[in-house]
N, C-alpha and C positions, 0 to 999 in steps of 0.2 A: 574566449573559448576557441580552441583550435577547431578548424573545419573537420567535421567527422559525420558519420552516418547518424542522424538524429531522428527522433520522433517527437510528436507533440502529445501532451496529456491535457485533458480538459475535464474539469469537474466543478460542481457547485458545493459550497460550504456556507455555513452560517456567517452572516455579515460580521458578527462580533469576533468569530474565530479568524476571519480574514484580516480584520483590523489588528488583532493581536499578532498575527503572523507578520504583517507589515511592520509593526513596531519592533518585533524581534529581529527582523532583517536589518532595520535601520540601526538598532543597537549594535549588531554584529558588523555593520559597515559593508553589507553585501546586498545585492538585489534580491527581490523576492524570488525571482527565477533561480538564482544561484542557491539560495537557501533551500528551495524546494528540491533542486537536484541533489543537494547534499543529504536531505532528509530521506528521499526515496532510495538513494544509493546505500545509505547506512542501514535502512530497513531491510533491503534485499540482502545485503552482506551479512546481516546479523539474524536472519530468519532461517530456522532449521526446516528446510523444504521437505526433507524426508519425513520428519515428524508430522508435518501438516498433511502430507500425502497419506501417511498411515492413518491418521485420524479421519480423513475423508473416506478412506477405504472401509474402516470399521463402521462409520456412520451409514454408508451405503449398504453394507452387508446387513445391518440391523433393519434398515428400511425394506430391503428386499425380503428378508425373512418375515417381517410383519405382513407384507403384501401377499406373500405366498401362503401364509397361514389363513388369511381371510377368505381364500377361495374355497 
């Protein structure tokens, strides 16, 4: 990997999922780190952020409306 501005992600997942992920990386002939970079990058590139933002906005408007009606 070329030297670049990077950040680290850390999370916990089920042991069985981690083992399956490791196996998938081995089958593809890449490191787990490389496979994770690919998965995260693909997810971000293929996610419609505007749709998610609109959904969040509608959800928050509904919650605010319910809270203001309760008063």
